[in-house]
Structure formats: C-alpha cells, structure tokens
C-alpha positions, 0 to 999 in steps of 0.5 A, a space after each residue: 500499499 505504501 508503495 501504491 501511495 508513493 506512485 500515486 504521489 509520483 503521478 500527481 506531481 508528474 502532472 503538475 510539471 506537465 502543467 503550467 503556461 505556455 508562451 511564445 517569445 517574440 521574433 523567435 517564436 520559440 515556445 516555453 512552459 512556464 510554472 510562475 506567472 508574470 505578475 508573480 515574477 514582476 512582484 518579486 523583481 520590483 522589490 528586489 530592484 528597489 531594495 538595490 537602488 536604496 543602496 546604489 548610488 546614482 550617477 552624478 553625470 547628468 549628460 550620461 544619465 539622460 542619455 541612458 534614459 533617452 536610449 532606454 525610453 526609445 527602445 521601450 517605446 519600440 518594443 511596446 508598439 511591436 507588442 502591441 502590433 503583434 497581438 501582444 498587448 496584454 503583456 505590456 501591462 507587466 513592463 515598469 520600465 526604469 533605466 538608471 545609471 549607478 556609479 560603479 566601474 564594472 563594465 556591466 549592465 543588467 535587467 530585472 524581470 519587468 524592464 528594471 534596468 541598471 547600467 554601470 558607468 563603467 560600461 560607457 566608455 566601451 560603448 562609446 556611442 548611442 547606438 552601441 549602448 542601444 545594443 546593450 540595453 536592447 539585449 537587457 530588454 530582451 531577457 525581460 521580453 523573452 521571460 528569461 528569469 520565469 523560464 529559469 525559475 520554472 526550469 529549476 522548480 521542474 528539476 527539484 521536483 525531478 529529484 524528489 520523483 527520482 528519490 520516491 521511485 528509488 524507495 518505492 522499489 527498495 534501493 538503499 540510502 546510499 545509492 539514493 545519495 549518489 544517484 540524486 548527485 549525479 541527476 543534480 550535476 547533470 542538471 547543472 551542466 544542462 543549465 549552462 547551456 540553458 543560459 547560453 541560449 538565453 544570452 544568445 537569444 537575448 542578443 538576437 532580440 536585442 539587436 532587433 529591437 535596437 533596430 526598431 528603435 532606428 539604432 544602427 544594428 551593425 555597430 554590434 559587431 564593433 562593440 562586442 570586438 572592443 568588449 572582446 579586446 578589453 576582457 582579453 578572453 581567450 575562451 575557446 569553447 563555450 560548453 562550461 560557460 554560462 555565457 557564449 564566447 566573444 567570438 561566438 557572439 560576434 558570428 552570430 550577430 553577423 548571421 542575424 544582421 540581415 534580418 535586423 537591417 529589414 527593421 532598420 529605419 535609418 541610422 539616428 543614434 548620435 555619438 557622444 563624448 563620455 563625460 567624467 564619471 564618479 567612481 566607487 571602491 568597486 573597480 572590478 571589471 565584468 566583461 559579460 553583459 549579464 541579467 539578473 
C-alpha cells in the first residue's frame, strides 16, 4: 500500500510539472513552459530592484544619465509598439520600465523582470556611442521580453521535482539510502551542466532580440559587431569553448550577430543614434571589471 501511495504521489507531481502556461517568445517564436506568472515574477523583481536602488549611488553625470534614459525609453517605446501590433498587448502591463545609471566601474548592465534596468558607469567608455548603448540595452530588454527569469525559475522547479520523484521511485523499489544519495548527486550535476546550456541559449536569444529591438528603435544594428570586438579586446577573453560557460564566447557572439544582421537590417529605419563623448564619471571602490553583459 505504501508503494502504491508513493506511485500515486509521483503521478500527481508529474501531472503538475506538465501543467503551467505556454508562452511564445517574440521574434524567435520559441515555445516555453512557465510555472510562474508574469505578475508573480514582477512583484519579486520590483521588490529586489527597489532594495538595490536604496543602496546604489546614482551617477552624478547628468549628460550620461539623460542619455541612458533617452536610449532606454526609445527602445521601450519601440518594443511596446511591436507587442501591441503583434497581438501581445496584454503583456505590456507587466513592464514597469526604469533605466538608471549608477556609480560603479564595472563594465556591466543588467535587467530584472518587468524592464527594471541598471547600467554601470564603467560600461559607457566601451559602448562609446548611443547606438552601441542601444545594443546593450536592447539585450537587457530582451531578457525581460523573453521571460528568461521566469523560464529559469520554472526549469529549476521542474528539476527539483525531478530529484524528488527520483528519490521516491528509488525508495518505492527498495534502493538503499547510499545508492539514492549517489543517484541524486549525479542527477543534480547533470542538471547543473544542462543549466549552463540554458543560460547560453538565453544570452544568445537576448543578443538576437536585442539586435532587432535596437534596429526597431532606429539605431544601426551593425555597430554591434564593433562593440563586441571592443568587449573582446578589453576582456582578453581566450575562451575557446562555450560548453562550460553560462555565456557564449565573444567569438561565438560576433559570429551569431553577423548571421542575424540581414534580419535586423530589415527592421532598421535609418541610423539616428548619436555619438557622444563620455563625460567624467564618478568612481567607487568597486573596480572589478565584469566583461559579459549579464541579467539578474
């Protein structure tokens, strides 16, 4: 009877894992199964973003701050118009766009679900012009639009259920505790390895969407190649293989961007991104340079 109960529990859990909401990523058309709602994720991200901004120091450079907000809002408007024109108007309510430039020398930017974006001052000397900044912000916006955080959360939930199911099945058929522990460890390592690929795929998808979002907003997508070449030169990244990394190598990124360029150029309405001279930025004790653009 105990074994029967365990198997029934497994069946219920398996059915639960199979549920969720199916969403389609704009542009790429990729299908994703999500166990968390947009509202749930937005609530969590808003709280975390507000907590971060309480401790962060906003940039005192008014010119650069205005530029980040200007480019960000232009991209957000283009994305919003695209969603409304392509049957995804209901998604717009879950974006609370914010674009803040903070005092930090790291070469980095990140986005939380709902379009809550932070740019570090250390990134601007590498972007060098508004069009290149649009490539970065388009990438970050893409993480939000493609619901990458919700998808990663859902994947982790499914994997946790998988570990629980494996343990229950092993117990039901009489597998010893030591063997169960070894099996769970092996399965968790397999999940961790798979998650690196999921993360790389999300980064590549964000590069793809971001390139097109920048083009939709009127920024020349062709600057993406030179931007990533500058990033590669600054990092001195000698990474030959992507397989053990959560980000694609710079060489892989550049090759993929070049392949997507004809598609992006079809969305390009004419180069209106402006060049700018980076103003003097304030500094903080945090001088570690993070070369890969990451999301939170």
